[in-house]
N, C-alpha and C positions, 0 to 999 in steps of 0.2 A: 885225181892223179897225185896232187900235192897235199891232200888233206891229211890230218893226223890219223895214224893207224892204231894208236894205243890210247887208253884212258889218260895216261900221263901226258901224252902229246896233245890230246884234246884239252886237258886242263891248262897246259901252257899256252895253247892257242887262244883259249877263252880269256885267260888273264891278259894276254897281249892285246887282244881286241878291246877289252874293257878298259885298259889303261892307255889307250891311244892318245888321250889328252894329257898324260903324265910325262911329257917330253922334256928333256933338258936341252936347252938351246944355247948356241954360241951367242956372244953379245950382238945385239941388234937383230937377232933372228937370222943371222947369216948362214947358219948350218944347224942341223940337228946333231947333237952329240950322243944322245941315247935316251933311255927311259930312266925315270926315277925308280931305281930298283927297290928302295925301301917301300914305296907305295905299292909296287907290284907284289912284293912278298907279303905285305900286310893284307892286300886283297886276297891272295891265295890262302892265307891263314883264315881270313873271315869267311871264305867260301868252303872251308874244310878240305881244300885240295892238298895233295902230296907236295909239300913245299920243297922237299929235297929234289923231287923230279922237276918241278917247275924251275927251280934255281939251276938245275943242270941243263935243261932244254932251252930256257929263255935266251941266253946269250946268242945262240945261233939265229933265233927269230929276230932278236933285237938288231943284229948286224944286217940282216936283210931289210928290215924296216928302215934303218938309218940310211942305208945305201939308196933305197928307192926314194925316200923323202928328199935326200940331198940331191939326187939326180933331178927331181922336179923343181927344186929351188934354184938350181944352176941356170943362169940365163942362157938361152939358146943363141948360138952365133949366127 
């Protein structure tokens, strides 16, 4: 239902999952700020992906990833 529907979408998703360790963190790991986009684009180039499409689609995926990870980091009341 929520999977990529196009080749470009699949490429962006693949790069996102492969770069899950390339996170930018706030001091002391208090929050996730985002992905290291230079590393993400470099990987897309290395894989021969459409970097324009990845650059266009990735910010939305990054926003969802950041929101989900920060929700997990937030202490439960």
